[in-house]
N, C-alpha and C positions, 0 to 999 in steps of 0.2 A: 299532334295531341292538342286538344282544346284545354286551355287553363282558366279557371274562374278569374274575372277581372280583378278581384281583391288581391288575389295571389300574384298576378302579373304586376300590379302597382307595388306590392309589398317587396317583391324579388327586386323590382327595378331600382327602389329606394335603397336597398342593400347595396345593389351593383354601383349606383352612383357614388356611395361613400367609399366603397371599394376602390373604385376608379380615381377618386379624389386623394385618399389617404393610404390605400393599400392595405388596409386593416380594419376589421370590425371586432367589436367586444364579444365576451363570451356568450351573451344573450343571444346573438345572431347565430352562433355555432350550434346552440341548442335547437333553435328553430330550423336551421339548416339540416341537422340530423333527424329531426322528428317529422318534418313535412316533405314528403316526396315531390310536391309541386314547386315548393320553393327551392329545393335542392336542384331539380331539373332545370327550372329556369335560370338559376345562376350559373349552373354549368354551361348551359347554351350561351349566355351573355359572355362568359369568359372565354368559351371557345371561339366566339366570333371575332376576339381581339387576340387570339393566339396566347391565351393564358390558361393557368391552372388555378384552381382554388384549394388552398392548403389549410387544414384545420389543426390546431393543437388544443390542448385543454383549457386554454386561456383566450384564444383569438382565431380569428379567420383572415388569411392572407391571400391577395391576388399576386400571383408571380408569373412573369413572362415565361413562356415555354421556350421561345427562340428569340433571336435578335430582330425578327420581323414584327414582332409585337410593338405597337405604339408605345407600350409602357416599359420597353426595354431601355436599361441605362446605357447611354452611348459613351463612348471612349472620350469624346470631347467634354461631355458633362463632368466625368470623373476628373479630368485634367484641370477644368475650370474650378471645381469645387474643392479638391482635396491635393492635388499636385501642385508643384512649382510652376511659376509663369513660363518656364522654358521646357516644361516637361515634353516628351516625345513619346511616340508609340511604345519605345523600349521601356519606358517608365509603366506604362499600361500592362505590358507583358509580365514585367517583374511583379507588379501588384497581384495579377492573377496567379502567378506562380507562387507567390507568398500565401495566397488564400488556399490554394490547392494543398500546399504543406501544412498549413494550419489544420484544416479539416482531416488530413491524413494522420496528423499527431493525435487527434481526438478518436480516431476510429482505427487505431492500430494499423496505420498504413494501408487501409482498405482490405485487410484480411477479415475483417468483422463488420457486420451491419450495426452492432450496438456500440454505443459510446464506451470506450475502455479507460478513459482517464476524467477526472471532474473538473480540472482546471490546468491552464498552461501559463507559465511565467513568460514575459515578453523576451528575455534573454535567452530561454530554452527555445522559443520560437525562432530566434535569430540562429541558434545552433542547428536546429532542424533544417533550416534553409541552407545553411553552410553544407551540411552533409549532402542534401540533394544537388547542389550546385557542384560540389566535389565529384558526385557521381556522373553528372553530365560533362564534367571535364575528363572523365576516365575514358570517354569514347574518342575514336580517332576523328579528325576534322571531317573527313569524307563521309564518315558514318552520321555525324551531326547535320551535315548538310542534306543527306538523305532523309534523315527524321524530320528535319525542318519541312521538307516537301510533303511528308507522309501525314504530319499533324498540323501542318500551317501554323506552326509556333516557332519563333525565332530563338532557338535555344542558345546559340552563340551570343546573341545580344544580351540575353539574360545573364549569362556568365560574365560578359564584359562589365555590364552595369553594376552587377553585385561586387565584382572584384575592385572596381573603381572607388566604391564608396569608403569613406575614412573610417578606419579601425581604431584610431587613437582614443577616441572617446566612448568606446564601447562599454567601459566598466562604470561609466558615470550613472548615477543613481536616477537622475531625471534627465530624459531626452525630449526634444520637441521637434516639430516638423521644420523647424528652422535650421537645424543643424544636419548637414548632408552626412548622414553616417547610417550604418545598417540598422542600428536600434531606433533611430529617428525615421527611417523609411517605414520600419514595421509599425512605429507609433502611428504614422499616416494611414498605413492599411488598416490599423485597428479602428481609427475614428471612421473610415469609409464603412467597415463592416458593422459598426456600431449604428450608423445612421440608417443601414439596411435592416437592422433588427436581427442580425446573424450571430452576434456575439455580445456580451455584456462584461463589464468591469467587475471584479470582486474587491479591488484594493490590493495594495501591496504588489503593484505591477503584475497582477494575475487576472487572466481573463477566462470566460467559459462560453461554450456555444448555447445558443437558445434552442427552444423546441422547434422553431421555425427552421433554423439551420439544420437540425437533427433530420427533420422530415425531408427537406430537400436533399441532403446527401443520401439518405436512404432511398428516395424515390427516383433520383435522377443521376446523381454523381457516381453511384454504384452500377448503373446501367450502361453497358457498352454502347447502346443505341445513342445515349447522350455524351458520354466521355470519350468515345472514339479511340479508347486505348490509351489515352495520354496518362492516366494514373499509373496503369501497369508500366508504362515506359518509365515515368519518373522514379518509381520505386523499385524497378528492375524485375518485376514479376514476369513469369513466363507461363503461357498456356493455362493449364488447369490451376496452377499455384495462385493465379489472380483471382 
């Protein structure tokens, strides 16, 4: 398909900002929705780098579709920016696990595609992770080993890392990433998710998910093609129940 030169230039200008910042303002969303040429070109550009474009009522985002995308956030980058110097892949596994549990809390544990609560307290987030870790612990060792091969997820390492964290200061009103405790780890995950524009703080140790997060969950996390059955396993769903 041939596009007018002015449309190609306009779309490429939008794409360069998306590639640099990962986000465009609402004005770009309106043009994207109203102009078939701009929309078609932006989708071609994003597909070329294995990304998708996500629109909310307030902004447009460029989101990597797979880890093969040059815009994918690597494990090493997360370690350097958000975790302790001595962080290992197990810390990354636990960060991903905590994120899955967070989204599950907002979407009624994946029984619903609509957000079912408006906010979540950090201490409740910790409690929800405790519940899911306890569920993992309910499996026999041999079964967990089999599930690790099936999902390429180190469930036993997640259990051990969470169990090793200090519980003494869990009731403290203020926790920071300098304290190795469950609440402080959740605080670290919170900072990472805020940087990715997936959650925002409401104050009083409460957080909520963004429109960007909601759309990502609905379009990708709910699809078996992308989640590979991990969510059904974590929440103990079976077959049609999921």
